[in-house]
C-alpha positions as CSV (number, residue, x, y, z in Angstrom):
1,M,103.5,-51.7,80.6
2,V,101.7,-48.7,79.1
3,S,103.3,-45.4,79.9
4,I,101.2,-42.6,81.2
5,I,100.7,-39.8,78.6
6,K,100.3,-36.3,80.0
7,T,98.5,-33.5,78.2
8,K,99.3,-29.8,78.3
9,G,97.7,-26.8,76.6
10,S,99.5,-24.1,74.6
11,S,98.6,-20.7,73.3
12,K,100.8,-21.1,70.2
13,A,99.3,-21.8,66.8
14,F,100.0,-25.1,65.1
15,S,99.2,-26.5,61.7
16,I,99.3,-29.7,59.8
17,Y,99.7,-28.0,56.4
18,G,103.3,-26.9,56.6
19,G,104.3,-28.6,53.4
20,L,101.8,-26.4,51.4
21,I,104.6,-23.8,51.1
22,L,105.9,-26.1,48.3
23,S,102.6,-25.7,46.5
24,R,102.8,-22.0,47.1
25,E,106.3,-22.0,45.6
26,L,105.0,-23.7,42.5
27,L,102.1,-21.3,42.2
28,G,104.6,-18.4,42.3
29,K,107.0,-19.9,39.8
30,T,104.4,-20.9,37.2
31,R,102.4,-17.7,37.7
32,I,99.1,-19.5,37.0
33,S,97.0,-16.8,38.7
34,S,98.4,-13.9,36.7
35,K,98.1,-15.9,33.4
36,L,94.4,-16.5,34.2
37,E,93.7,-12.8,34.6
38,G,90.8,-11.8,32.5
39,L,89.4,-15.3,32.5
40,L,88.4,-15.5,36.1
41,P,85.1,-13.9,37.3
42,K,85.7,-10.5,39.0
43,T,83.8,-8.6,41.7
44,R,83.4,-4.9,42.1
45,R,84.8,-4.7,45.6
46,N,88.1,-6.4,45.1
47,I,89.5,-7.1,41.6
48,F,92.1,-9.5,43.0
49,S,89.6,-11.7,44.9
50,C,89.1,-13.8,41.8
51,Q,92.8,-14.9,41.8
52,H,92.7,-15.4,45.6
53,K,89.7,-17.6,45.4
54,F,91.2,-19.6,42.6
55,E,94.4,-20.2,44.6
56,A,92.3,-21.1,47.7
57,L,90.4,-23.7,45.8
58,L,93.6,-25.1,44.2
59,L,95.5,-25.3,47.5
60,G,92.4,-26.9,49.1
61,F,92.4,-29.6,46.5
62,Q,96.0,-30.3,47.1
63,S,95.6,-30.5,50.9
64,G,92.9,-33.1,50.5
65,S,89.6,-31.2,50.6
66,E,86.8,-33.1,48.9
67,H,83.7,-30.9,49.2
68,L,83.0,-27.2,49.5
69,E,82.2,-27.5,53.2
70,D,85.8,-28.8,53.8
71,W,87.1,-25.3,53.0
72,D,85.2,-24.1,56.1
73,A,87.3,-26.4,58.2
74,L,90.5,-25.3,56.4
75,N,89.8,-21.7,57.4
76,Q,90.4,-22.7,61.0
77,D,93.9,-23.7,60.3
78,K,96.5,-20.9,60.7
79,G,99.0,-22.6,58.4
80,F,96.5,-22.9,55.5
81,E,95.4,-19.3,56.0
82,A,99.0,-18.1,55.9
83,V,99.8,-20.0,52.7
84,A,96.5,-19.1,50.9
85,G,96.9,-15.4,52.0
86,R,93.1,-15.1,52.5
87,T,90.4,-17.6,53.3
88,Y,86.8,-17.8,52.0
89,C,83.8,-19.7,53.3
90,S,82.1,-22.4,51.3
91,K,79.2,-20.2,50.3
92,S,81.6,-17.6,48.9
93,L,83.4,-20.2,46.9
94,G,80.1,-21.7,45.6
95,D,79.0,-18.2,44.4
96,Y,82.4,-17.9,42.8
97,L,82.1,-21.2,40.8
98,R,78.6,-20.2,39.7
99,S,79.8,-16.9,38.3
100,F,82.1,-18.6,35.6
101,T,81.2,-18.2,32.0
102,G,81.6,-20.6,29.1
103,L,84.1,-18.3,27.4
104,G,86.2,-18.0,30.5
105,L,86.2,-21.8,31.0
106,F,87.3,-22.3,27.4
107,G,90.2,-19.9,27.9
108,M,91.2,-21.7,31.1
109,Q,91.3,-25.0,29.1
110,G,94.0,-23.4,26.9
111,K,96.0,-22.2,30.0
112,L,95.8,-25.8,31.4
113,I,97.4,-27.0,28.1
114,D,100.1,-24.4,28.3
115,L,100.9,-25.3,31.9
116,S,101.1,-29.0,31.2
117,F,103.5,-28.4,28.3
118,E,105.6,-26.1,30.5
119,L,105.9,-28.7,33.2
120,R,106.5,-31.5,30.7
121,S,109.5,-29.6,29.3
122,Q,111.0,-29.6,32.8
123,V,110.6,-33.4,33.3
124,S,111.2,-34.7,29.8
125,P,112.9,-32.1,27.6
126,N,114.2,-34.5,25.0
127,S,111.3,-36.9,24.5
128,R,110.9,-38.1,20.9
129,H,107.2,-38.9,21.2
130,F,104.2,-37.1,22.5
131,I,101.4,-39.6,23.2
132,L,98.0,-38.2,24.0
133,D,95.3,-40.4,25.7
134,I,91.7,-39.2,25.4
135,D,88.9,-40.9,27.4
136,S,85.6,-40.2,29.1
137,T,84.2,-41.3,32.4
138,S,80.9,-41.2,34.2
139,H,80.3,-39.6,37.6
140,A,77.2,-41.0,39.5
141,Q,75.0,-38.1,40.8
142,H,71.9,-38.3,43.0
143,G,70.6,-34.7,42.9
144,K,67.3,-34.5,41.1
145,K,67.7,-30.8,40.3
146,M,71.3,-30.9,39.1
147,E,71.7,-29.5,35.6
148,G,73.1,-32.1,33.1
149,V,72.4,-35.2,35.2
150,E,71.0,-37.8,32.8
151,F,71.0,-41.6,32.4
152,C,74.4,-42.7,31.0
153,Y,75.1,-45.9,29.0
154,K,75.6,-47.7,32.3
155,K,71.9,-47.1,33.2
156,F,72.4,-44.8,36.1
157,R,72.0,-41.0,36.5
158,A,75.3,-39.3,36.1
159,L,77.4,-36.5,34.7
160,D,80.1,-37.3,32.1
161,S,83.6,-35.8,31.7
162,I,86.0,-36.1,28.8
163,V,89.7,-35.8,29.8
164,A,93.1,-35.9,28.0
165,F,96.5,-37.0,29.5
166,D,99.9,-37.5,28.0
167,E,102.0,-40.6,28.7
168,L,103.6,-39.0,31.8
169,G,100.2,-38.2,33.4
170,F,100.0,-34.4,32.8
171,Q,96.5,-33.3,32.1
172,Y,95.6,-31.2,29.1
173,W,91.8,-31.2,29.0
174,H,88.9,-31.6,31.5
175,D,85.3,-30.9,30.5
176,V,82.2,-31.9,32.4
177,R,79.2,-32.7,30.2
178,P,75.7,-34.1,30.5
179,G,75.6,-37.7,31.4
180,S,74.1,-39.0,28.1
181,T,76.9,-37.5,26.0
182,Y,78.6,-40.0,23.6
183,T,82.2,-40.7,24.6
184,S,83.9,-39.2,21.5
185,N,81.9,-36.0,21.2
186,G,84.2,-33.0,21.0
187,S,87.4,-35.1,20.5
188,S,88.3,-33.3,17.3
189,Q,88.2,-29.9,19.1
190,I,90.5,-31.4,21.9
191,I,93.0,-32.6,19.3
192,H,93.0,-29.3,17.5
193,E,93.5,-27.2,20.7
194,I,96.2,-29.3,22.2
195,F,98.3,-29.8,19.1
196,S,97.9,-26.1,18.1
197,R,99.6,-25.2,21.4
198,I,102.6,-27.5,21.2
199,P,105.8,-25.4,21.9
200,T,107.8,-24.4,18.8
201,G,110.8,-26.4,19.8
202,N,108.8,-29.7,20.2
203,R,107.0,-29.7,16.9
204,E,109.4,-32.3,15.5
205,Q,108.1,-34.9,18.0
206,R,106.1,-37.8,16.7
207,R,102.5,-37.2,17.7
208,I,100.3,-40.1,18.6
209,V,96.7,-40.2,19.9
210,R,95.2,-43.2,21.7
211,G,91.5,-44.0,22.4
212,D,89.1,-46.8,23.1
213,S,86.5,-48.1,20.6
214,G,84.3,-45.2,21.2
215,F,86.7,-43.0,19.3
216,S,86.9,-45.3,16.3
217,N,85.1,-42.9,13.9
218,V,85.9,-40.7,10.9
219,E,85.7,-37.5,12.8
220,F,88.5,-38.7,15.1
221,Y,90.6,-40.0,12.2
222,N,90.4,-36.8,10.3
223,A,91.2,-34.6,13.3
224,C,94.4,-36.6,13.8
225,A,95.3,-36.5,10.1
226,V,94.9,-32.7,9.9
227,K,97.3,-32.3,12.8
228,G,99.8,-34.8,11.4
229,A,99.3,-37.2,14.3
230,G,99.2,-41.0,14.2
231,F,96.4,-42.7,16.1
232,V,95.6,-46.2,17.4
233,C,92.2,-47.1,18.9
234,A,90.2,-50.3,19.5
235,A,88.0,-51.5,16.7
236,K,84.3,-51.6,17.1
237,R,82.8,-55.1,17.0
238,T,80.5,-54.5,14.1
239,D,79.5,-56.6,11.0
240,K,82.2,-54.7,9.0
241,F,84.8,-55.8,11.5
242,K,83.7,-59.4,11.0
243,E,84.0,-59.1,7.2
244,R,87.6,-57.6,7.5
245,V,88.7,-60.3,9.9
246,A,87.4,-62.9,7.6
247,R,89.8,-61.6,4.9
248,I,92.9,-62.1,7.1
249,K,94.9,-65.1,6.0
250,N,98.3,-64.2,7.4
251,W,97.8,-65.4,11.0
252,E,101.1,-65.8,12.9
253,S,101.6,-67.6,16.1
254,Q,104.1,-66.4,18.7
255,N,107.0,-68.2,20.4
256,P,105.5,-69.4,23.7
257,E,109.0,-69.3,25.3
258,K,109.5,-65.6,24.5
259,K,108.9,-63.3,27.5
260,G,107.9,-60.2,25.5
261,R,105.1,-61.9,23.5
262,I,101.6,-60.7,23.4
263,L,99.0,-62.5,25.5
264,A,95.2,-62.2,25.2
265,T,92.9,-61.7,28.2
266,G,93.2,-64.6,30.7
267,N,96.9,-65.0,29.8
268,R,95.9,-67.0,26.7
269,E,98.3,-67.7,23.9
270,C,97.2,-65.9,20.7
271,E,97.8,-65.3,17.0
272,I,98.2,-62.0,15.3
273,G,97.0,-61.0,11.8
274,H,96.6,-57.7,9.9
275,T,94.9,-56.3,6.9
276,S,94.3,-52.9,5.3
277,Y,91.0,-51.2,4.2
278,Y,89.5,-47.8,3.3
279,S,86.9,-46.1,5.5
280,K,84.2,-43.9,4.0
281,G,85.1,-40.3,4.7
282,F,88.8,-40.9,5.3
283,S,91.0,-40.6,2.3
284,K,94.0,-42.7,3.4
285,P,94.1,-46.5,3.9
286,L,93.8,-47.7,7.5
287,R,95.5,-50.7,9.0
288,L,93.7,-53.3,11.1
289,V,95.7,-55.4,13.5
290,V,93.8,-58.3,15.1
291,I,94.5,-60.7,17.9
292,R,92.7,-64.0,18.0
293,A,92.8,-66.3,21.0
294,E,91.3,-69.7,21.2
295,K,88.2,-69.9,23.5
296,A,88.3,-72.2,26.4
297,E,86.7,-75.6,25.9
298,F,83.1,-75.8,26.9
299,E,80.4,-78.5,26.8
300,G,78.8,-77.1,23.6
301,N,81.7,-78.3,21.4
302,L,80.7,-81.5,19.6
303,F,83.9,-82.0,17.8
304,K,87.4,-82.2,19.4
305,D,89.1,-80.5,16.5
306,H,86.7,-77.6,16.3
307,K,88.1,-74.3,17.4
308,E,86.4,-71.0,18.3
309,Y,88.2,-67.7,18.8
310,D,87.9,-64.4,20.5
311,Y,88.9,-61.5,18.3
312,F,90.4,-58.1,19.4
313,G,91.1,-55.5,16.8
314,F,93.1,-52.2,16.7
315,V,92.7,-49.5,14.0
316,T,95.6,-47.2,13.1
317,N,96.9,-45.0,10.3
318,M,100.6,-45.9,11.1
319,G,102.4,-48.4,8.9
320,A,104.4,-51.4,9.9
321,H,107.6,-49.4,9.3
322,E,106.8,-47.3,12.4
323,F,105.2,-50.0,14.6
324,S,105.1,-53.7,14.0
325,S,101.9,-55.5,14.9
326,V,103.3,-56.5,18.3
327,D,104.7,-53.0,19.0
328,L,101.4,-51.5,18.0
329,I,99.4,-53.7,20.4
330,K,101.9,-52.8,23.2
331,L,101.5,-49.1,22.3
332,Y,97.7,-49.3,22.6
333,R,97.8,-51.3,25.9
334,G,99.9,-48.4,27.3
335,R,96.6,-46.4,27.1
336,G,95.5,-48.3,30.2
337,N,97.6,-46.0,32.3
338,A,95.2,-43.2,31.5
339,E,92.6,-45.2,33.5
340,N,94.9,-44.9,36.5
341,F,95.1,-41.2,36.1
342,I,91.3,-41.0,36.0
343,K,91.1,-43.1,39.2
344,E,93.7,-40.8,40.7
345,Q,91.4,-37.8,40.2
346,K,88.3,-39.6,41.4
347,F,89.8,-41.0,44.6
348,G,92.7,-38.6,45.2
349,F,90.7,-35.4,44.5
350,D,87.1,-36.9,45.0
351,L,85.9,-36.1,41.5
352,K,83.6,-39.2,41.8
353,H,80.9,-36.6,42.3
354,Y,80.4,-32.9,41.7
355,P,78.9,-30.5,44.2
356,C,77.0,-27.8,42.4
357,L,73.5,-27.7,40.8
358,K,74.7,-25.6,37.9
359,L,76.6,-27.4,35.1
360,T,79.0,-24.4,34.5
361,A,79.9,-24.4,38.2
362,N,80.8,-28.1,38.0
363,K,82.9,-27.5,34.9
364,A,84.8,-24.8,36.9
365,F,85.1,-27.1,39.9
366,G,86.6,-29.9,37.8
367,L,88.9,-27.6,35.8
368,I,90.4,-26.1,38.9
369,A,90.9,-29.6,40.3
370,A,92.7,-30.4,37.0
371,F,95.2,-27.6,37.7
372,A,95.8,-28.9,41.2
373,Y,96.3,-32.4,39.9
374,T,98.8,-31.3,37.2
375,L,100.9,-29.5,39.8
376,M,100.8,-32.6,42.1
377,R,101.8,-34.8,39.1
378,F,104.8,-32.6,38.6
379,I,105.8,-33.1,42.3
380,S,105.3,-36.8,41.8
381,L,107.6,-36.9,38.8
382,S,110.2,-34.8,40.5
383,A,110.3,-37.0,43.6
384,P,113.6,-39.0,44.1
385,S,113.6,-42.5,42.6
386,K,116.3,-44.9,41.6
387,K,114.2,-46.6,38.9
388,K,114.4,-44.9,35.6
389,T,113.8,-45.8,32.0
390,R,116.3,-45.4,29.1
391,S,115.0,-41.9,28.5
392,G,115.5,-41.0,32.1
393,I,111.8,-40.8,33.1
394,K,110.9,-42.6,36.3
395,T,108.9,-45.8,36.0
396,I,107.3,-45.6,39.5
397,N,105.5,-42.4,40.6
398,H,103.8,-41.4,43.8
399,F,100.0,-40.9,43.9
400,A,98.3,-37.9,45.6
401,K,97.7,-39.6,49.0
402,K,101.4,-40.4,49.4
403,I,102.5,-37.0,48.3
404,R,100.2,-35.4,50.9
405,R,101.3,-37.7,53.6
406,R,105.0,-37.3,53.0
407,W,105.6,-33.8,51.7
408,L,102.5,-31.6,52.2
409,L,100.9,-32.6,55.5
410,I,103.9,-31.6,57.7
411,P,103.3,-30.4,61.3
412,V,104.5,-26.9,61.8
413,Q,104.3,-24.1,64.4
414,V,102.9,-20.9,62.9
415,I,104.4,-17.7,64.3
416,C,102.9,-14.3,63.4
417,H,104.9,-11.2,64.2
418,A,105.2,-7.7,62.8
419,G,103.1,-8.5,59.8
420,S,105.1,-11.6,58.8
421,V,104.5,-15.3,59.2
422,T,107.2,-17.9,60.1
423,F,106.8,-21.6,59.8
424,R,108.9,-23.4,62.5
425,F,109.5,-27.0,61.4
426,N,111.2,-29.9,63.0
427,H,114.9,-29.9,61.9
428,D,114.5,-33.0,59.7
429,H,111.3,-31.6,58.1
430,H,113.0,-28.2,57.5
431,R,115.9,-29.8,55.7
432,E,113.5,-31.7,53.5
433,V,111.4,-28.6,52.7
434,I,114.5,-26.6,51.8
435,R,115.7,-29.4,49.5
436,W,112.4,-29.5,47.7
437,K,112.2,-25.7,47.3
438,T,115.5,-25.8,45.5
439,K,114.5,-28.9,43.5
440,L,111.2,-27.6,42.1
441,K,112.7,-25.1,39.7
442,I,110.6,-23.9,36.8
443,C,112.7,-22.4,34.0
444,S,111.4,-19.4,32.2
């Protein structure tokens, strides 16, 4: 039997964004807005509106807004208005994004690097390695008048972005580029800027950079060498690659009963070999580790004993004393987690598309989203979990949708009185919010 549900109106104000006070707390403790002073575009009427608009955009990303028009709906919510301090319409925010300059955006990239290092030191203060993953991705766009929209290598019109994450998921770089830009363009600048800002106490960490085959070039190698970083990237399938693989005579098969062995795509058993070589323009010898896996039988084979192989190569400047061939392959395969971080931004913050006609405005939009993502990542790594690795870092983290559903989108009654605002929670929610406010501590 279905019970009868009665409805009743109320003059009191309610909100679904009660948990955003946790984001407000993080903004206050990290002092992001004050650190960006001088980099954000200013107006003559109110010199502080640049910081307020930045915070409104950042809080909107964390609450789940996906397009500029969504901020118009957020303005109707009393809870979001109280947390943001002041609300702005979508047109005002669009004008704000279009007023950014290239110099200001470059300075904001540096502040994003500093913020990620600051949050990383809270989560993993004693990490022996700093692993940086650099990758690029395409964003399909359909606007014919959008600046920078060009045909990408996948044969559709798009914008391109190059991003950098560490192994924990903190973001250090986000730059939107024309769609036809080659994947590794600007990678040397990214490596220089990030490693130049490593905190003094962490400069003894082993630095490692990972990239796909698009980063297998001399410019990338030299940038890592100048900063004293090791690198590993996939080898390009060129004629030189074939010549080097042909020189390998030390193929070693693995024990099929060993659980930690390397498998090729399709869960195929494989053999591992290695060789060294010099690359023109790079002074030190490089190491090439190759997997070969036997191809599945097909009707074209005339002889039963004939074998054909698939080859997968990995280029590195690190010797076997640091990483054995098996460990090096496992290290490179950890780069796949960066693909998850990119998906998290595309689906959790709707960066599959960009909203503005001006390329600089889209750069600002993506960069502010990167700030919001980094703070959400810190909340994810701070969330309670029983599963930890040997270094104490959690192995399972929450994505943005779960964080919003569990900790940010909390129903609350908004009480405004005598110039102050009070959030009245359910008792269980209130205890959870108080616990989180004490947990999210940012040490100076």
